[in-house]
C-alpha positions in Angstrom: 40.7 65.6 124.0 39.5 69.1 124.7 38.0 69.5 128.1 34.3 70.5 127.6 34.3 74.1 128.6 36.7 74.9 126.5 34.9 72.5 123.4 31.7 74.5 124.4 33.8 77.8 123.7 34.9 76.4 120.4 31.9 75.6 118.8 30.6 79.0 120.0 32.7 80.6 117.8 32.4 79.2 114.9 28.8 78.9 114.9 28.8 82.6 115.2 31.1 82.3 112.3 34.5 84.4 114.2 37.8 83.5 112.8 40.3 82.4 115.9 43.7 81.3 116.6 44.1 79.9 119.6 47.8 78.5 121.2 48.6 75.1 123.0 51.1 73.6 124.6 52.5 71.1 122.4 53.0 68.5 125.9 49.6 68.1 126.4 48.7 66.5 122.8 48.2 63.1 122.3 51.2 60.3 121.4 49.9 60.4 117.8 50.3 64.3 117.1 53.2 64.3 118.9 54.4 61.6 116.5 53.7 63.7 113.1 54.4 66.3 114.9 58.3 65.4 114.7 58.0 64.1 111.1 56.5 67.2 110.4 60.9 68.3 110.4 59.8 72.4 111.0 62.4 73.8 110.4 63.6 77.6 112.7 61.5 80.6 112.3 58.5 78.7 109.6 55.5 76.6 110.6 54.1 73.5 108.7 50.3 72.5 108.9 48.0 69.3 110.2 45.0 69.1 109.2 41.8 67.1 111.0 38.8 66.6 109.8 37.0 69.6 111.4 40.5 71.4 112.3 44.5 72.8 111.7 47.4 72.8 114.1 50.1 75.6 113.3 53.1 74.3 114.3 56.1 76.7 114.7 59.4 77.1 117.2 61.6 80.4 117.7 
């Protein structure tokens, strides 16, 4: 779960219709999200995407 302060900042970006990219560490994701990432079979240099109701997570590595 996102910390309240970060969630508040994201809400402000969305309310003002800014386009944004946030970097997050995968080690901080829930076990459920990590399991979904593993099933993506991400190849080096290529990105994969997980969508949720409100946002999307783009996963890649190099």
